[in-house]
C-alpha positions as a LaTeX table, in Angstrom:
\begin{tabular}{lrrr}
\hline
Residue & $x$ (\AA) & $y$ (\AA) & $z$ (\AA) \\
\hline
Arg1 & 157.53 & 154.80 & 90.14 \\
Phe2 & 158.71 & 152.63 & 92.96 \\
Ser3 & 159.75 & 149.31 & 92.58 \\
Gly4 & 158.48 & 147.84 & 95.67 \\
Ala5 & 161.51 & 146.91 & 97.09 \\
Phe6 & 162.98 & 148.48 & 100.18 \\
Val7 & 166.48 & 149.27 & 99.84 \\
Gly8 & 167.87 & 150.56 & 103.75 \\
Asn9 & 171.44 & 150.50 & 105.31 \\
Ala10 & 170.60 & 148.88 & 108.50 \\
Asp11 & 174.67 & 149.41 & 109.38 \\
Pro12 & 174.47 & 150.67 & 112.67 \\
Ala13 & 178.06 & 153.02 & 112.29 \\
Cys14 & 175.95 & 154.77 & 109.33 \\
Pro15 & 174.85 & 157.96 & 111.10 \\
Ala16 & 171.75 & 158.01 & 108.74 \\
Ala17 & 170.88 & 154.72 & 109.62 \\
Ala18 & 170.68 & 155.82 & 113.37 \\
Ser19 & 168.52 & 158.56 & 113.22 \\
Ser20 & 165.12 & 159.51 & 111.15 \\
Pro21 & 164.92 & 161.78 & 108.83 \\
Pro22 & 164.46 & 165.42 & 109.89 \\
Ala23 & 161.50 & 166.85 & 110.17 \\
Val24 & 159.67 & 169.45 & 107.60 \\
Ala25 & 158.81 & 172.58 & 109.18 \\
Ala26 & 155.22 & 173.01 & 108.07 \\
Ala27 & 155.77 & 176.63 & 107.20 \\
Thr28 & 158.42 & 175.12 & 104.37 \\
Leu29 & 155.79 & 173.72 & 102.51 \\
Pro30 & 153.51 & 175.25 & 99.96 \\
Ala31 & 150.40 & 176.17 & 100.71 \\
Val32 & 147.91 & 173.96 & 98.67 \\
Pro33 & 144.65 & 175.75 & 97.67 \\
Thr34 & 141.04 & 174.08 & 98.15 \\
Ile35 & 138.09 & 174.14 & 96.25 \\
Pro36 & 134.92 & 173.83 & 98.24 \\
Val37 & 132.59 & 171.19 & 96.92 \\
Val38 & 129.00 & 172.01 & 97.25 \\
Pro39 & 127.00 & 168.98 & 96.13 \\
Thr40 & 123.97 & 169.93 & 93.70 \\
Ile41 & 120.80 & 167.71 & 93.95 \\
Val42 & 118.58 & 166.87 & 91.20 \\
Gly43 & 115.05 & 168.19 & 92.20 \\
Val44 & 115.97 & 169.56 & 95.59 \\
Pro45 & 116.17 & 173.58 & 96.00 \\
Asn46 & 119.61 & 174.76 & 96.63 \\
Thr47 & 119.12 & 175.26 & 100.28 \\
Val48 & 119.39 & 172.01 & 101.06 \\
Ala49 & 123.24 & 171.75 & 99.45 \\
Glu50 & 124.02 & 174.77 & 101.08 \\
Gly51 & 123.24 & 173.18 & 104.60 \\
Val52 & 119.78 & 175.16 & 105.21 \\
Leu53 & 116.83 & 172.56 & 105.14 \\
Asn54 & 113.38 & 173.91 & 104.87 \\
Pro55 & 111.23 & 170.56 & 105.16 \\
Asn56 & 108.18 & 171.83 & 103.67 \\
Glu57 & 110.19 & 172.38 & 99.90 \\
Val58 & 111.96 & 168.97 & 100.09 \\
Lys59 & 109.34 & 165.79 & 98.57 \\
Pro60 & 109.60 & 162.21 & 99.76 \\
Pro61 & 111.61 & 160.10 & 97.32 \\
Ala62 & 109.46 & 157.84 & 95.49 \\
Ser63 & 110.65 & 154.91 & 97.32 \\
Gly64 & 112.91 & 154.39 & 100.54 \\
Thr65 & 110.31 & 155.47 & 102.94 \\
Arg66 & 110.09 & 153.80 & 106.52 \\
Arg67 & 108.02 & 153.73 & 109.29 \\
Ala68 & 109.74 & 154.58 & 112.55 \\
Arg69 & 108.74 & 154.31 & 116.35 \\
Val70 & 109.72 & 157.51 & 118.11 \\
Leu71 & 112.01 & 156.01 & 121.33 \\
Tyr72 & 112.34 & 159.04 & 123.21 \\
Asp73 & 110.57 & 162.91 & 123.45 \\
Tyr74 & 112.55 & 165.08 & 121.47 \\
Glu75 & 112.13 & 168.94 & 121.16 \\
Ala76 & 112.98 & 170.91 & 118.04 \\
Ala77 & 115.32 & 172.97 & 117.94 \\
Asp78 & 114.33 & 175.20 & 115.25 \\
Ser79 & 111.77 & 175.34 & 112.34 \\
Thr80 & 113.67 & 173.13 & 110.23 \\
Glu81 & 113.13 & 169.83 & 112.92 \\
Leu82 & 110.07 & 167.79 & 113.82 \\
Ala83 & 109.41 & 167.77 & 117.64 \\
Leu84 & 108.63 & 163.85 & 118.74 \\
Leu85 & 106.85 & 162.22 & 121.28 \\
Ala86 & 107.77 & 158.64 & 122.50 \\
Asp87 & 106.34 & 155.88 & 121.17 \\
Glu88 & 104.33 & 157.66 & 118.23 \\
Met89 & 104.88 & 156.44 & 114.65 \\
Ile90 & 106.58 & 158.49 & 111.93 \\
Thr91 & 107.56 & 158.28 & 108.62 \\
Val92 & 111.31 & 158.83 & 107.93 \\
Tyr93 & 113.53 & 158.78 & 104.66 \\
Ser94 & 116.85 & 160.32 & 103.92 \\
Leu95 & 117.91 & 162.77 & 101.01 \\
Pro96 & 121.40 & 162.64 & 99.02 \\
Gly97 & 123.70 & 164.73 & 100.97 \\
Met98 & 122.22 & 164.74 & 104.01 \\
Asp99 & 124.10 & 164.24 & 107.10 \\
Pro100 & 123.59 & 160.48 & 107.92 \\
Asp101 & 122.73 & 160.97 & 111.71 \\
Trp102 & 119.62 & 162.63 & 110.81 \\
Leu103 & 116.81 & 161.48 & 108.57 \\
Ile104 & 113.19 & 163.92 & 107.63 \\
Gly105 & 110.56 & 162.70 & 109.74 \\
Glu106 & 106.49 & 163.35 & 108.55 \\
Arg107 & 103.83 & 163.09 & 110.73 \\
Gly108 & 100.61 & 163.98 & 109.14 \\
Asn109 & 101.15 & 167.12 & 107.20 \\
Gln110 & 103.84 & 168.12 & 109.65 \\
Lys111 & 107.88 & 167.76 & 108.18 \\
Gly112 & 111.18 & 167.90 & 109.75 \\
Lys113 & 114.61 & 166.62 & 110.22 \\
Val114 & 114.41 & 163.98 & 113.05 \\
Pro115 & 117.92 & 162.59 & 114.94 \\
Val116 & 118.13 & 158.64 & 114.05 \\
Thr117 & 118.96 & 157.87 & 117.45 \\
Tyr118 & 115.77 & 158.85 & 118.58 \\
Leu119 & 114.18 & 155.95 & 116.44 \\
Glu120 & 113.40 & 152.47 & 116.07 \\
Leu121 & 113.18 & 151.99 & 112.15 \\
Leu122 & 110.66 & 149.40 & 111.45 \\
Ser123 & 110.04 & 148.93 & 107.96 \\
\hline
\end{tabular}
């Protein structure tokens, strides 16, 4: 434990006070192994936790759905995304562990990821 008080040598005649401590080369530091963390979401298939989202397999939360107006047309990049048309209304919600820049959007029986920046959240 450190006491919180700084004790230093301010004497300019002392060479240690005039220079900073020597840099330690990164190669001399021991490698620290990392353990990948994969979130587990109860009630959601593992494909979501692994980064692959099949929107047809996820269910909307019991609460937390919102209406949103689409601001711009959006062309879906793949089958996990929902194509959008400007000025249409959709229902959106998020899932635990999901990228905060995306929401799940629903229009009728279609479902997919939608970018938050293309939406005006209403309720």
